[in-house]
PDB file as gemmi writes it, atoms N, CA and C in Angstrom:
CRYST1    1.000    1.000    1.000  90.00  90.00  90.00 P 1                      
ATOM      1  N   MET A   1     -75.136  11.590 -11.205  1.00  0.00           N  
ATOM      2  CA  MET A   1     -75.239  10.986 -10.061  1.00  0.00           C  
ATOM      3  C   MET A   1     -75.133   9.249 -10.530  1.00  0.00           C  
ATOM      4  N   PRO A   2     -73.587   8.504  -9.851  1.00  0.00           N  
ATOM      5  CA  PRO A   2     -73.814   7.204 -10.151  1.00  0.00           C  
ATOM      6  C   PRO A   2     -75.071   6.419  -9.732  1.00  0.00           C  
ATOM      7  N   LYS A   3     -75.141   5.125 -10.383  1.00  0.00           N  
ATOM      8  CA  LYS A   3     -76.512   4.436 -10.321  1.00  0.00           C  
ATOM      9  C   LYS A   3     -75.853   3.580  -8.853  1.00  0.00           C  
ATOM     10  N   GLU A   4     -76.462   3.258  -8.047  1.00  0.00           N  
ATOM     11  CA  GLU A   4     -76.526   2.517  -6.803  1.00  0.00           C  
ATOM     12  C   GLU A   4     -75.696   1.360  -7.156  1.00  0.00           C  
ATOM     13  N   ASN A   5     -75.973   0.456  -7.974  1.00  0.00           N  
ATOM     14  CA  ASN A   5     -74.841  -0.563  -8.151  1.00  0.00           C  
ATOM     15  C   ASN A   5     -73.791  -0.203  -8.720  1.00  0.00           C  
ATOM     16  N   ALA A   6     -73.492   0.972  -9.271  1.00  0.00           N  
ATOM     17  CA  ALA A   6     -71.838   1.257  -9.781  1.00  0.00           C  
ATOM     18  C   ALA A   6     -70.936   1.979  -8.506  1.00  0.00           C  
ATOM     19  N   LYS A   7     -71.605   1.903  -7.378  1.00  0.00           N  
ATOM     20  CA  LYS A   7     -70.796   2.528  -6.575  1.00  0.00           C  
ATOM     21  C   LYS A   7     -69.412   1.359  -6.247  1.00  0.00           C  
ATOM     22  N   LYS A   8     -68.173   2.031  -5.957  1.00  0.00           N  
ATOM     23  CA  LYS A   8     -66.944   1.439  -5.686  1.00  0.00           C  
ATOM     24  C   LYS A   8     -66.938   1.641  -4.456  1.00  0.00           C  
ATOM     25  N   ILE A   9     -66.343   0.316  -3.917  1.00  0.00           N  
ATOM     26  CA  ILE A   9     -65.858  -0.002  -2.612  1.00  0.00           C  
ATOM     27  C   ILE A   9     -64.332   0.529  -2.626  1.00  0.00           C  
ATOM     28  N   ILE A  10     -63.841   1.436  -1.452  1.00  0.00           N  
ATOM     29  CA  ILE A  10     -62.707   1.652  -1.132  1.00  0.00           C  
ATOM     30  C   ILE A  10     -62.109   1.434  -0.280  1.00  0.00           C  
ATOM     31  N   TYR A  11     -60.908   0.657  -0.040  1.00  0.00           N  
ATOM     32  CA  TYR A  11     -60.258   0.283   1.202  1.00  0.00           C  
ATOM     33  C   TYR A  11     -59.385   1.281   1.491  1.00  0.00           C  
ATOM     34  N   ILE A  12     -59.474   1.692   2.849  1.00  0.00           N  
ATOM     35  CA  ILE A  12     -58.558   2.762   3.524  1.00  0.00           C  
ATOM     36  C   ILE A  12     -57.361   2.128   3.977  1.00  0.00           C  
ATOM     37  N   ALA A  13     -56.333   2.427   3.439  1.00  0.00           N  
ATOM     38  CA  ALA A  13     -55.048   1.862   4.075  1.00  0.00           C  
ATOM     39  C   ALA A  13     -54.374   3.077   4.500  1.00  0.00           C  
ATOM     40  N   TYR A  14     -54.338   3.080   6.029  1.00  0.00           N  
ATOM     41  CA  TYR A  14     -53.698   4.246   6.763  1.00  0.00           C  
ATOM     42  C   TYR A  14     -53.080   3.558   7.814  1.00  0.00           C  
ATOM     43  N   PRO A  15     -52.213   4.604   8.344  1.00  0.00           N  
ATOM     44  CA  PRO A  15     -51.245   4.008   9.697  1.00  0.00           C  
ATOM     45  C   PRO A  15     -52.510   3.520  10.765  1.00  0.00           C  
ATOM     46  N   TYR A  16     -52.190   2.381  11.723  1.00  0.00           N  
ATOM     47  CA  TYR A  16     -53.090   1.919  12.647  1.00  0.00           C  
ATOM     48  C   TYR A  16     -52.348   2.262  13.973  1.00  0.00           C  
ATOM     49  N   THR A  17     -51.034   1.278  14.078  1.00  0.00           N  
ATOM     50  CA  THR A  17     -50.576   1.216  15.272  1.00  0.00           C  
ATOM     51  C   THR A  17     -49.422   2.380  15.552  1.00  0.00           C  
ATOM     52  N   HIS A  18     -48.988   2.674  14.788  1.00  0.00           N  
ATOM     53  CA  HIS A  18     -47.972   3.767  14.721  1.00  0.00           C  
ATOM     54  C   HIS A  18     -48.562   4.870  15.523  1.00  0.00           C  
ATOM     55  N   ASP A  19     -47.885   5.671  16.315  1.00  0.00           N  
ATOM     56  CA  ASP A  19     -48.324   6.465  17.524  1.00  0.00           C  
ATOM     57  C   ASP A  19     -49.573   5.927  18.218  1.00  0.00           C  
ATOM     58  N   ASP A  20     -50.740   6.387  17.810  1.00  0.00           N  
ATOM     59  CA  ASP A  20     -51.872   6.322  18.592  1.00  0.00           C  
ATOM     60  C   ASP A  20     -53.279   5.334  17.646  1.00  0.00           C  
ATOM     61  N   PRO A  21     -53.500   4.255  18.019  1.00  0.00           N  
ATOM     62  CA  PRO A  21     -54.382   3.597  17.062  1.00  0.00           C  
ATOM     63  C   PRO A  21     -55.962   4.413  17.385  1.00  0.00           C  
ATOM     64  N   VAL A  22     -56.135   5.012  18.385  1.00  0.00           N  
ATOM     65  CA  VAL A  22     -57.519   5.931  18.289  1.00  0.00           C  
ATOM     66  C   VAL A  22     -57.596   6.970  17.578  1.00  0.00           C  
ATOM     67  N   GLU A  23     -56.271   7.603  17.530  1.00  0.00           N  
ATOM     68  CA  GLU A  23     -56.360   9.212  16.790  1.00  0.00           C  
ATOM     69  C   GLU A  23     -56.108   8.749  15.199  1.00  0.00           C  
ATOM     70  N   ASN A  24     -55.518   7.481  14.724  1.00  0.00           N  
ATOM     71  CA  ASN A  24     -55.511   7.080  13.606  1.00  0.00           C  
ATOM     72  C   ASN A  24     -56.912   6.677  13.070  1.00  0.00           C  
ATOM     73  N   THR A  25     -57.644   5.978  14.118  1.00  0.00           N  
ATOM     74  CA  THR A  25     -59.065   5.416  13.538  1.00  0.00           C  
ATOM     75  C   THR A  25     -59.723   6.577  13.358  1.00  0.00           C  
ATOM     76  N   HIS A  26     -59.587   7.471  13.802  1.00  0.00           N  
ATOM     77  CA  HIS A  26     -60.340   8.906  13.969  1.00  0.00           C  
ATOM     78  C   HIS A  26     -59.973   9.634  12.414  1.00  0.00           C  
ATOM     79  N   SER A  27     -58.699   9.520  12.133  1.00  0.00           N  
ATOM     80  CA  SER A  27     -58.233  10.070  10.994  1.00  0.00           C  
ATOM     81  C   SER A  27     -58.883   9.106   9.704  1.00  0.00           C  
ATOM     82  N   ALA A  28     -58.878   7.734   9.959  1.00  0.00           N  
ATOM     83  CA  ALA A  28     -59.429   6.874   8.720  1.00  0.00           C  
ATOM     84  C   ALA A  28     -60.862   7.308   8.640  1.00  0.00           C  
ATOM     85  N   MET A  29     -61.630   7.387   9.848  1.00  0.00           N  
ATOM     86  CA  MET A  29     -63.016   7.998   9.541  1.00  0.00           C  
ATOM     87  C   MET A  29     -63.283   9.214   8.818  1.00  0.00           C  
ATOM     88  N   GLN A  30     -62.124  10.015   9.179  1.00  0.00           N  
ATOM     89  CA  GLN A  30     -62.494  11.688   8.438  1.00  0.00           C  
ATOM     90  C   GLN A  30     -62.232  11.141   6.810  1.00  0.00           C  
ATOM     91  N   ILE A  31     -61.388  10.274   6.470  1.00  0.00           N  
ATOM     92  CA  ILE A  31     -61.178   9.799   5.252  1.00  0.00           C  
ATOM     93  C   ILE A  31     -62.372   9.426   4.721  1.00  0.00           C  
ATOM     94  N   ALA A  32     -62.875   8.461   5.280  1.00  0.00           N  
ATOM     95  CA  ALA A  32     -64.124   7.806   4.969  1.00  0.00           C  
ATOM     96  C   ALA A  32     -65.321   8.730   4.680  1.00  0.00           C  
ATOM     97  N   ASN A  33     -65.361   9.714   5.658  1.00  0.00           N  
ATOM     98  CA  ASN A  33     -66.633  10.799   5.436  1.00  0.00           C  
ATOM     99  C   ASN A  33     -66.110  11.390   3.911  1.00  0.00           C  
ATOM    100  N   THR A  34     -65.066  11.857   3.518  1.00  0.00           N  
ATOM    101  CA  THR A  34     -64.805  12.260   2.282  1.00  0.00           C  
ATOM    102  C   THR A  34     -65.107  11.186   1.055  1.00  0.00           C  
ATOM    103  N   LEU A  35     -64.744  10.058   1.199  1.00  0.00           N  
ATOM    104  CA  LEU A  35     -65.226   9.122   0.267  1.00  0.00           C  
ATOM    105  C   LEU A  35     -66.745   9.037   0.128  1.00  0.00           C  
ATOM    106  N   VAL A  36     -67.377   9.191   1.320  1.00  0.00           N  
ATOM    107  CA  VAL A  36     -69.155   8.845   1.238  1.00  0.00           C  
ATOM    108  C   VAL A  36     -69.455  10.319   0.328  1.00  0.00           C  
ATOM    109  N   GLU A  37     -68.965  11.495   0.673  1.00  0.00           N  
ATOM    110  CA  GLU A  37     -69.409  12.809   0.119  1.00  0.00           C  
ATOM    111  C   GLU A  37     -69.119  12.354  -1.363  1.00  0.00           C  
ATOM    112  N   LEU A  38     -68.137  11.578  -1.893  1.00  0.00           N  
ATOM    113  CA  LEU A  38     -67.966  11.572  -3.191  1.00  0.00           C  
ATOM    114  C   LEU A  38     -68.670  10.177  -3.841  1.00  0.00           C  
ATOM    115  N   GLU A  39     -69.695   9.738  -2.991  1.00  0.00           N  
ATOM    116  CA  GLU A  39     -70.639   8.834  -3.472  1.00  0.00           C  
ATOM    117  C   GLU A  39     -69.835   7.440  -3.655  1.00  0.00           C  
ATOM    118  N   LEU A  40     -69.107   7.218  -2.804  1.00  0.00           N  
ATOM    119  CA  LEU A  40     -68.314   5.923  -2.551  1.00  0.00           C  
ATOM    120  C   LEU A  40     -68.428   5.129  -1.331  1.00  0.00           C  
ATOM    121  N   ILE A  41     -68.152   3.963  -1.174  1.00  0.00           N  
ATOM    122  CA  ILE A  41     -68.184   2.999  -0.348  1.00  0.00           C  
ATOM    123  C   ILE A  41     -67.110   2.662   0.504  1.00  0.00           C  
ATOM    124  N   PRO A  42     -66.851   3.464   1.672  1.00  0.00           N  
ATOM    125  CA  PRO A  42     -65.372   3.168   2.341  1.00  0.00           C  
ATOM    126  C   PRO A  42     -65.615   1.867   3.013  1.00  0.00           C  
ATOM    127  N   TYR A  43     -64.288   1.102   3.164  1.00  0.00           N  
ATOM    128  CA  TYR A  43     -64.051   0.015   4.224  1.00  0.00           C  
ATOM    129  C   TYR A  43     -62.992   0.486   5.022  1.00  0.00           C  
ATOM    130  N   ILE A  44     -63.511   0.612   6.181  1.00  0.00           N  
ATOM    131  CA  ILE A  44     -62.311   1.087   7.241  1.00  0.00           C  
ATOM    132  C   ILE A  44     -62.193   0.140   8.071  1.00  0.00           C  
ATOM    133  N   PRO A  45     -60.898  -0.342   7.964  1.00  0.00           N  
ATOM    134  CA  PRO A  45     -60.384  -1.981   8.673  1.00  0.00           C  
ATOM    135  C   PRO A  45     -59.928  -1.161  10.115  1.00  0.00           C  
ATOM    136  N   HIS A  46     -59.808  -0.186  10.397  1.00  0.00           N  
ATOM    137  CA  HIS A  46     -59.638   0.612  11.683  1.00  0.00           C  
ATOM    138  C   HIS A  46     -60.566   0.235  12.611  1.00  0.00           C  
ATOM    139  N   LEU A  47     -61.715   0.302  11.997  1.00  0.00           N  
ATOM    140  CA  LEU A  47     -63.140   0.013  13.170  1.00  0.00           C  
ATOM    141  C   LEU A  47     -62.991  -1.181  13.796  1.00  0.00           C  
ATOM    142  N   ASN A  48     -61.976  -2.295  13.487  1.00  0.00           N  
ATOM    143  CA  ASN A  48     -61.771  -3.494  14.297  1.00  0.00           C  
ATOM    144  C   ASN A  48     -61.343  -2.886  15.575  1.00  0.00           C  
ATOM    145  N   LEU A  49     -60.809  -1.737  15.849  1.00  0.00           N  
ATOM    146  CA  LEU A  49     -60.224  -1.400  17.173  1.00  0.00           C  
ATOM    147  C   LEU A  49     -61.333  -1.722  18.323  1.00  0.00           C  
ATOM    148  N   LEU A  50     -63.000  -1.246  17.872  1.00  0.00           N  
ATOM    149  CA  LEU A  50     -63.534  -1.434  19.024  1.00  0.00           C  
ATOM    150  C   LEU A  50     -63.862  -3.185  19.232  1.00  0.00           C  
ATOM    151  N   TRP A  51     -64.128  -3.783  18.283  1.00  0.00           N  
ATOM    152  CA  TRP A  51     -64.002  -5.290  18.253  1.00  0.00           C  
ATOM    153  C   TRP A  51     -62.891  -5.860  19.148  1.00  0.00           C  
ATOM    154  N   HIS A  52     -61.756  -5.237  18.987  1.00  0.00           N  
ATOM    155  CA  HIS A  52     -60.434  -5.873  19.650  1.00  0.00           C  
ATOM    156  C   HIS A  52     -60.168  -5.378  20.982  1.00  0.00           C  
ATOM    157  N   LEU A  53     -61.185  -4.263  21.357  1.00  0.00           N  
ATOM    158  CA  LEU A  53     -61.028  -3.938  22.457  1.00  0.00           C  
ATOM    159  C   LEU A  53     -62.387  -4.859  23.449  1.00  0.00           C  
ATOM    160  N   VAL A  54     -63.206  -5.219  22.929  1.00  0.00           N  
ATOM    161  CA  VAL A  54     -63.929  -6.044  23.439  1.00  0.00           C  
ATOM    162  C   VAL A  54     -63.462  -7.566  23.474  1.00  0.00           C  
ATOM    163  N   TYR A  55     -63.055  -8.054  22.269  1.00  0.00           N  
ATOM    164  CA  TYR A  55     -62.510  -9.265  22.278  1.00  0.00           C  
ATOM    165  C   TYR A  55     -61.153  -9.329  21.645  1.00  0.00           C  
ATOM    166  N   PRO A  56     -60.094  -8.977  22.456  1.00  0.00           N  
ATOM    167  CA  PRO A  56     -58.602  -9.128  21.894  1.00  0.00           C  
ATOM    168  C   PRO A  56     -58.404 -10.439  21.353  1.00  0.00           C  
ATOM    169  N   ARG A  57     -57.682 -10.230  20.069  1.00  0.00           N  
ATOM    170  CA  ARG A  57     -57.071 -11.198  19.424  1.00  0.00           C  
ATOM    171  C   ARG A  57     -55.693 -10.720  18.959  1.00  0.00           C  
ATOM    172  N   PRO A  58     -54.782 -11.802  18.662  1.00  0.00           N  
ATOM    173  CA  PRO A  58     -53.481 -11.711  18.100  1.00  0.00           C  
ATOM    174  C   PRO A  58     -53.444 -10.780  16.776  1.00  0.00           C  
ATOM    175  N   ALA A  59     -52.293  -9.927  16.593  1.00  0.00           N  
ATOM    176  CA  ALA A  59     -52.560  -8.834  15.393  1.00  0.00           C  
ATOM    177  C   ALA A  59     -52.715  -9.664  13.981  1.00  0.00           C  
ATOM    178  N   MET A  60     -52.027 -10.896  13.903  1.00  0.00           N  
ATOM    179  CA  MET A  60     -52.280 -11.542  12.650  1.00  0.00           C  
ATOM    180  C   MET A  60     -53.667 -12.198  12.565  1.00  0.00           C  
ATOM    181  N   PHE A  61     -54.476 -12.062  13.433  1.00  0.00           N  
ATOM    182  CA  PHE A  61     -55.976 -12.527  13.100  1.00  0.00           C  
ATOM    183  C   PHE A  61     -56.548 -11.287  12.437  1.00  0.00           C  
ATOM    184  N   TRP A  62     -56.070 -10.014  12.995  1.00  0.00           N  
ATOM    185  CA  TRP A  62     -56.843  -8.615  12.495  1.00  0.00           C  
ATOM    186  C   TRP A  62     -56.047  -8.437  10.655  1.00  0.00           C  
ATOM    187  N   TYR A  63     -55.082  -8.579  10.533  1.00  0.00           N  
ATOM    188  CA  TYR A  63     -54.219  -8.616   9.219  1.00  0.00           C  
ATOM    189  C   TYR A  63     -55.053  -9.628   8.403  1.00  0.00           C  
ATOM    190  N   GLU A  64     -55.184 -10.744   8.881  1.00  0.00           N  
ATOM    191  CA  GLU A  64     -55.888 -11.620   8.100  1.00  0.00           C  
ATOM    192  C   GLU A  64     -57.083 -11.388   7.954  1.00  0.00           C  
ATOM    193  N   GLN A  65     -58.084 -10.881   8.528  1.00  0.00           N  
ATOM    194  CA  GLN A  65     -59.472 -10.194   8.307  1.00  0.00           C  
ATOM    195  C   GLN A  65     -59.235  -9.086   7.236  1.00  0.00           C  
ATOM    196  N   ASP A  66     -58.473  -8.215   7.474  1.00  0.00           N  
ATOM    197  CA  ASP A  66     -58.283  -7.106   6.776  1.00  0.00           C  
ATOM    198  C   ASP A  66     -58.029  -7.176   5.095  1.00  0.00           C  
ATOM    199  N   ILE A  67     -56.906  -8.437   4.762  1.00  0.00           N  
ATOM    200  CA  ILE A  67     -56.826  -8.836   3.794  1.00  0.00           C  
ATOM    201  C   ILE A  67     -57.853  -9.584   3.041  1.00  0.00           C  
ATOM    202  N   HIS A  68     -58.754 -10.100   3.761  1.00  0.00           N  
ATOM    203  CA  HIS A  68     -59.887 -10.786   3.151  1.00  0.00           C  
ATOM    204  C   HIS A  68     -60.536  -9.516   2.381  1.00  0.00           C  
ATOM    205  N   PHE A  69     -61.066  -8.710   3.351  1.00  0.00           N  
ATOM    206  CA  PHE A  69     -61.900  -7.726   2.881  1.00  0.00           C  
ATOM    207  C   PHE A  69     -61.524  -6.767   1.619  1.00  0.00           C  
ATOM    208  N   LEU A  70     -59.843  -6.423   1.766  1.00  0.00           N  
ATOM    209  CA  LEU A  70     -59.265  -5.810   0.831  1.00  0.00           C  
ATOM    210  C   LEU A  70     -59.520  -6.580  -0.289  1.00  0.00           C  
ATOM    211  N   LYS A  71     -59.299  -7.983  -0.668  1.00  0.00           N  
ATOM    212  CA  LYS A  71     -59.668  -8.597  -1.899  1.00  0.00           C  
ATOM    213  C   LYS A  71     -61.124  -8.183  -2.681  1.00  0.00           C  
ATOM    214  N   LYS A  72     -62.022  -7.937  -1.791  1.00  0.00           N  
ATOM    215  CA  LYS A  72     -63.500  -7.800  -2.128  1.00  0.00           C  
ATOM    216  C   LYS A  72     -63.444  -6.292  -2.841  1.00  0.00           C  
ATOM    217  N   CYS A  73     -62.577  -5.471  -2.283  1.00  0.00           N  
ATOM    218  CA  CYS A  73     -62.654  -4.045  -2.584  1.00  0.00           C  
ATOM    219  C   CYS A  73     -62.225  -3.532  -3.987  1.00  0.00           C  
ATOM    220  N   ASP A  74     -62.795  -2.437  -4.758  1.00  0.00           N  
ATOM    221  CA  ASP A  74     -62.702  -1.820  -5.981  1.00  0.00           C  
ATOM    222  C   ASP A  74     -61.312  -1.658  -6.069  1.00  0.00           C  
ATOM    223  N   ALA A  75     -60.803  -0.606  -5.004  1.00  0.00           N  
ATOM    224  CA  ALA A  75     -59.442   0.273  -5.125  1.00  0.00           C  
ATOM    225  C   ALA A  75     -59.169   0.252  -3.594  1.00  0.00           C  
ATOM    226  N   LEU A  76     -57.701   0.788  -3.499  1.00  0.00           N  
ATOM    227  CA  LEU A  76     -57.070   0.880  -2.116  1.00  0.00           C  
ATOM    228  C   LEU A  76     -56.618   2.341  -2.287  1.00  0.00           C  
ATOM    229  N   LEU A  77     -57.374   3.307  -1.439  1.00  0.00           N  
ATOM    230  CA  LEU A  77     -56.556   4.323  -0.968  1.00  0.00           C  
ATOM    231  C   LEU A  77     -55.751   4.353   0.137  1.00  0.00           C  
ATOM    232  N   ARG A  78     -54.127   4.770  -0.220  1.00  0.00           N  
ATOM    233  CA  ARG A  78     -53.412   5.028   0.938  1.00  0.00           C  
ATOM    234  C   ARG A  78     -53.001   6.330   1.042  1.00  0.00           C  
ATOM    235  N   MET A  79     -53.252   6.539   2.344  1.00  0.00           N  
ATOM    236  CA  MET A  79     -52.526   8.062   2.852  1.00  0.00           C  
ATOM    237  C   MET A  79     -52.216   7.804   4.439  1.00  0.00           C  
ATOM    238  N   GLY A  80     -51.736   8.901   4.632  1.00  0.00           N  
ATOM    239  CA  GLY A  80     -51.237   9.006   5.925  1.00  0.00           C  
ATOM    240  C   GLY A  80     -49.534   8.628   5.559  1.00  0.00           C  
ATOM    241  N   GLY A  81     -48.893   8.497   7.229  1.00  0.00           N  
ATOM    242  CA  GLY A  81     -47.824   8.205   7.215  1.00  0.00           C  
ATOM    243  C   GLY A  81     -47.236   6.809   7.178  1.00  0.00           C  
ATOM    244  N   GLU A  82     -46.220   6.672   7.718  1.00  0.00           N  
ATOM    245  CA  GLU A  82     -45.258   5.151   7.732  1.00  0.00           C  
ATOM    246  C   GLU A  82     -46.238   4.270   8.361  1.00  0.00           C  
ATOM    247  N   SER A  83     -46.229   3.087   7.787  1.00  0.00           N  
ATOM    248  CA  SER A  83     -47.182   1.882   8.165  1.00  0.00           C  
ATOM    249  C   SER A  83     -46.532   0.796   7.346  1.00  0.00           C  
ATOM    250  N   GLY A  84     -45.994  -0.247   8.141  1.00  0.00           N  
ATOM    251  CA  GLY A  84     -45.524  -1.409   7.563  1.00  0.00           C  
ATOM    252  C   GLY A  84     -46.871  -2.149   6.926  1.00  0.00           C  
ATOM    253  N   GLY A  85     -47.937  -2.202   7.878  1.00  0.00           N  
ATOM    254  CA  GLY A  85     -49.407  -2.881   7.590  1.00  0.00           C  
ATOM    255  C   GLY A  85     -50.209  -2.280   6.681  1.00  0.00           C  
ATOM    256  N   ALA A  86     -50.212  -0.829   5.913  1.00  0.00           N  
ATOM    257  CA  ALA A  86     -50.831  -0.150   5.204  1.00  0.00           C  
ATOM    258  C   ALA A  86     -49.503  -0.656   3.674  1.00  0.00           C  
ATOM    259  N   ASP A  87     -48.534  -0.684   4.018  1.00  0.00           N  
ATOM    260  CA  ASP A  87     -47.397  -0.933   2.828  1.00  0.00           C  
ATOM    261  C   ASP A  87     -47.776  -2.300   2.290  1.00  0.00           C  
ATOM    262  N   ASN A  88     -48.156  -3.302   3.339  1.00  0.00           N  
ATOM    263  CA  ASN A  88     -48.292  -4.668   2.622  1.00  0.00           C  
ATOM    264  C   ASN A  88     -49.548  -4.533   1.944  1.00  0.00           C  
ATOM    265  N   GLU A  89     -50.375  -3.965   2.536  1.00  0.00           N  
ATOM    266  CA  GLU A  89     -51.900  -3.794   1.948  1.00  0.00           C  
ATOM    267  C   GLU A  89     -51.529  -3.450   0.321  1.00  0.00           C  
ATOM    268  N   ILE A  90     -50.898  -2.570   0.243  1.00  0.00           N  
ATOM    269  CA  ILE A  90     -50.536  -1.988  -1.240  1.00  0.00           C  
ATOM    270  C   ILE A  90     -50.028  -3.308  -2.125  1.00  0.00           C  
ATOM    271  N   LEU A  91     -49.228  -3.916  -1.467  1.00  0.00           N  
ATOM    272  CA  LEU A  91     -48.661  -5.304  -2.094  1.00  0.00           C  
ATOM    273  C   LEU A  91     -49.513  -6.411  -2.459  1.00  0.00           C  
ATOM    274  N   VAL A  92     -50.390  -6.611  -1.591  1.00  0.00           N  
ATOM    275  CA  VAL A  92     -51.790  -7.615  -1.880  1.00  0.00           C  
ATOM    276  C   VAL A  92     -52.451  -6.826  -2.694  1.00  0.00           C  
ATOM    277  N   ALA A  93     -52.589  -5.584  -2.553  1.00  0.00           N  
ATOM    278  CA  ALA A  93     -53.859  -5.001  -3.658  1.00  0.00           C  
ATOM    279  C   ALA A  93     -53.265  -5.048  -5.034  1.00  0.00           C  
ATOM    280  N   GLN A  94     -51.691  -4.867  -5.105  1.00  0.00           N  
ATOM    281  CA  GLN A  94     -51.111  -5.051  -6.561  1.00  0.00           C  
ATOM    282  C   GLN A  94     -51.348  -6.387  -7.166  1.00  0.00           C  
ATOM    283  N   ALA A  95     -50.926  -7.205  -6.030  1.00  0.00           N  
ATOM    284  CA  ALA A  95     -50.993  -8.894  -6.524  1.00  0.00           C  
ATOM    285  C   ALA A  95     -52.361  -9.378  -6.987  1.00  0.00           C  
ATOM    286  N   ASN A  96     -53.530  -8.440  -6.205  1.00  0.00           N  
ATOM    287  CA  ASN A  96     -54.566  -9.203  -6.772  1.00  0.00           C  
ATOM    288  C   ASN A  96     -55.410  -7.721  -8.087  1.00  0.00           C  
ATOM    289  N   LYS A  97     -54.572  -6.903  -8.710  1.00  0.00           N  
ATOM    290  CA  LYS A  97     -54.814  -6.160  -9.684  1.00  0.00           C  
ATOM    291  C   LYS A  97     -55.783  -5.088  -9.083  1.00  0.00           C  
ATOM    292  N   ILE A  98     -55.703  -4.841  -7.915  1.00  0.00           N  
ATOM    293  CA  ILE A  98     -56.767  -3.777  -7.344  1.00  0.00           C  
ATOM    294  C   ILE A  98     -56.100  -2.510  -7.374  1.00  0.00           C  
ATOM    295  N   PRO A  99     -56.460  -1.455  -8.204  1.00  0.00           N  
ATOM    296  CA  PRO A  99     -55.774  -0.246  -8.422  1.00  0.00           C  
ATOM    297  C   PRO A  99     -55.686   0.362  -6.907  1.00  0.00           C  
ATOM    298  N   VAL A 100     -54.360   1.315  -6.785  1.00  0.00           N  
ATOM    299  CA  VAL A 100     -53.900   1.677  -5.489  1.00  0.00           C  
ATOM    300  C   VAL A 100     -53.691   3.318  -5.917  1.00  0.00           C  
ATOM    301  N   PHE A 101     -54.342   3.982  -4.918  1.00  0.00           N  
ATOM    302  CA  PHE A 101     -54.315   5.599  -5.203  1.00  0.00           C  
ATOM    303  C   PHE A 101     -53.952   6.230  -3.981  1.00  0.00           C  
ATOM    304  N   TYR A 102     -52.989   7.332  -4.234  1.00  0.00           N  
ATOM    305  CA  TYR A 102     -52.468   7.965  -3.111  1.00  0.00           C  
ATOM    306  C   TYR A 102     -53.124   9.296  -2.556  1.00  0.00           C  
ATOM    307  N   SER A 103     -53.978   9.726  -3.476  1.00  0.00           N  
ATOM    308  CA  SER A 103     -55.050  10.926  -3.328  1.00  0.00           C  
ATOM    309  C   SER A 103     -56.202  10.713  -3.637  1.00  0.00           C  
ATOM    310  N   PHE A 104     -56.991  11.686  -3.012  1.00  0.00           N  
ATOM    311  CA  PHE A 104     -58.553  11.636  -3.507  1.00  0.00           C  
ATOM    312  C   PHE A 104     -58.529  12.226  -4.822  1.00  0.00           C  
ATOM    313  N   GLU A 105     -57.757  13.115  -5.724  1.00  0.00           N  
ATOM    314  CA  GLU A 105     -57.545  13.622  -6.861  1.00  0.00           C  
ATOM    315  C   GLU A 105     -57.395  12.440  -7.951  1.00  0.00           C  
ATOM    316  N   GLU A 106     -56.262  11.591  -7.394  1.00  0.00           N  
ATOM    317  CA  GLU A 106     -56.222  10.342  -8.152  1.00  0.00           C  
ATOM    318  C   GLU A 106     -57.446   9.461  -8.388  1.00  0.00           C  
ATOM    319  N   LEU A 107     -58.164   9.283  -7.459  1.00  0.00           N  
ATOM    320  CA  LEU A 107     -59.165   8.251  -7.200  1.00  0.00           C  
ATOM    321  C   LEU A 107     -60.328   9.268  -7.860  1.00  0.00           C  
ATOM    322  N   LYS A 108     -60.674  10.240  -7.968  1.00  0.00           N  
ATOM    323  CA  LYS A 108     -61.635  10.803  -8.511  1.00  0.00           C  
ATOM    324  C   LYS A 108     -61.435  10.791  -9.974  1.00  0.00           C  
ATOM    325  N   LYS A 109     -59.961  11.024 -10.376  1.00  0.00           N  
ATOM    326  CA  LYS A 109     -60.185  10.767 -11.892  1.00  0.00           C  
ATOM    327  C   LYS A 109     -60.189   9.239 -12.215  1.00  0.00           C  
ATOM    328  N   TRP A 110     -60.099   8.482 -11.627  1.00  0.00           N  
ATOM    329  CA  TRP A 110     -60.297   6.974 -11.686  1.00  0.00           C  
ATOM    330  C   TRP A 110     -61.611   6.752 -12.005  1.00  0.00           C  
ATOM    331  N   ILE A 111     -62.272   7.078 -10.961  1.00  0.00           N  
ATOM    332  CA  ILE A 111     -63.728   7.290 -10.742  1.00  0.00           C  
ATOM    333  C   ILE A 111     -64.565   7.867 -12.053  1.00  0.00           C  
ATOM    334  N   ALA A 112     -64.014   8.731 -12.332  1.00  0.00           N  
ATOM    335  CA  ALA A 112     -64.707   9.494 -13.814  1.00  0.00           C  
ATOM    336  C   ALA A 112     -64.669   8.566 -15.007  1.00  0.00           C  
ATOM    337  N   ARG A 113     -63.332   8.176 -14.977  1.00  0.00           N  
ATOM    338  CA  ARG A 113     -62.959   7.321 -16.416  1.00  0.00           C  
ATOM    339  C   ARG A 113     -63.614   5.837 -16.352  1.00  0.00           C  
ATOM    340  N   SER A 114     -63.816   5.484 -15.092  1.00  0.00           N  
ATOM    341  CA  SER A 114     -64.745   4.232 -14.655  1.00  0.00           C  
ATOM    342  C   SER A 114     -66.150   4.636 -15.221  1.00  0.00           C  
ATOM    343  N   GLU A 115     -66.994   5.726 -15.100  1.00  0.00           N  
ATOM    344  CA  GLU A 115     -68.010   6.167 -15.202  1.00  0.00           C  
ATOM    345  C   GLU A 115     -68.290   6.360 -16.702  1.00  0.00           C  
ATOM    346  N   ARG A 116     -67.391   6.878 -17.193  1.00  0.00           N  
ATOM    347  CA  ARG A 116     -67.385   7.121 -18.929  1.00  0.00           C  
ATOM    348  C   ARG A 116     -67.704   5.548 -19.801  1.00  0.00           C  
ATOM    349  N   LYS A 117     -66.969   4.564 -19.349  1.00  0.00           N  
ATOM    350  CA  LYS A 117     -67.212   3.230 -19.710  1.00  0.00           C  
ATOM    351  C   LYS A 117     -68.460   2.635 -19.883  1.00  0.00           C  
TER     352      LYS A 117                                                      
END                                                                             
């Protein structure tokens, strides 16, 4: 079991507005549960949905918030379908030398390599 301070924070890049934001948020939460089972700390930008319902703001406000948090994460997990926002998050991650993964398997291999160091 990894030490508490060795846990990695994983940003979930998943479609949000395409089709149904509520369904997409649910899917992102399912991904987060899997990350928790892997003893990782998920960051779910989709949870801003509730905040937005209570205090609506322009989309750019939420994108800027997400990018700020992304830059603090150890890795990005890109899953799901078409999403301009998630694709942009990949570009930001790459520009900031944050590893990008497209499956749980890739992510698990990276974690295993990190733990051996």
